[in-house]
N, C-alpha and C positions, 0 to 999 in steps of 0.2 A: 484410071484415066477416063474411062467412059461411064463410070458410075460413082458419082460423088456429090456431096452437098456440104455446105458450110453456112453458118449464119450467126446473127447477133440479135439480141433482144435489147432494144434501146428504150430507156425510161422517160425521155422527154423529146419534145418537138423542137428541133433546131435545124435551120436551113443553112448549111455550111459546106464548103468545098473540102471535105475531109473524108478519109477512108476509115471505116470502122473496124475492118478486119481484112487481112490479105497478105499476099506475097506476089511480087511481079518483077521480072527482069526483061531483058531484051528478047527473050525467046518464048516465054509463057507467062500467064498471069492468072491470079485469083484475087478478086477484090470486091468489096461491097461499099457503096456510098448510099447510106439510107435516105439522104435527102440533100442534093446539091443542085442549086438553081431550080428547085421544085421538080427534080427528077430523081427517082430511085434508079440506081445504076449498078450493074453487077457483071462479073466475068468469071467463068468457071472453066479452068483448064484450056485456055486459049489466049491469043494475043490480039485478035481483031477487035471489031467494034464491041462496045458494051451493050448488053441487053438492058433496055431502060423503059421506064414507065413514068408518066406524070404523077406527082404526089405532092400533097401539101402537109404531110405529117411523117416525121421520121420515127415516131415512137411505135413500139410493138416489135414483132418478130419479122425479120427480113432474112430470106434464105436464097442462095444461089444454088441451082441444082443442075446436074448433068446426068441424063439417063441413057445416053447413047453416043456414038461417035459424032453425030451431028444433031443432037437433041439436047437443048438446054432451056432453062426457064428461071425466072425470078419470082419468088412468092412473097406475099405480104400477108401476115396473119393467117396463114394456111391456105390462101387463095392465089392461084397463078395470075400474075398481072402482066406478064409478057414472056415471050419465048424467042429462041433463036435457033439457027441451023448451021452455025460455023463448026467446022471440024475440030475435034479436040486435039491437043498437043501432048507430047510426052510430059509427064509430071516432073517438075523441077525439084531438085533436092534443096529446098529452102524452108526455113521455119516461117509459119504464119505469125503475124503480129496482131495483137488486139489493141485497138485504140490508135492504130496507124497501119502502114503496110511496110513490109520488108522489101526494099528496092534492090536487094542483092548486096548492098554495102552498108546500109544504115536504115533506120526507121524514117519514114517520110509521110507527109500529109496527115499530121496528127489530128485526132478528133477530140472535141470537147464534149461530145455527147456521152451521158452516163450509160454504160453498158452493164446490164444485169447479168447476162450470160453470153457465152460464145461456144460454138461447137463445130465439129466436122464429123461427117459420117458417109454412109452409102447413099447413092442416088435413089435407092428403092424405098427409102423411108417415106411413109405417108405424111405429107406436110400438114394436112388438116388434122390428123390424129396427133402429130407432134405439137401443133399449136394449141389444140384443145387440152392436151395433157399438161402443157406448160401453164396455160391459163388456170387450170384447176389447181395446180400446185401453187402458183403465185397467189391465187385467191385464198388458199388455205393459210398462206403467210400474211395475207392482207397487203400484198405488194404489187398486185396486177396493174397493168396500164389500162 
């Protein structure tokens, strides 16, 4: 509940009102919009306002992170681009969807963005180390963004 992260690595730059990963219902939510109306928007274990940051590029690694009861951030390519202080909510028993979000009854807000990978983990993961490691791996495959 108070230590979590999830993210996606998008391979192209598309400005669209779609969710790349998430699950959200009337009581709690976890979603990432990598670029919607030139905003990167995310929510991690909460229902209130989205943490957002201006962006003109959806490609790369985007991660929503929660490291405390009222500590959240959104990262782009290993760098924190915004943070929030809304209190976390109890974790819902819902499956995360990739390429859309689970609204509790069906998939919603489908994405057309090509997603190279998606993950979930602890809030204590070093986002810069994660990004650099992924870039090194993707470079070895000649598929980096």
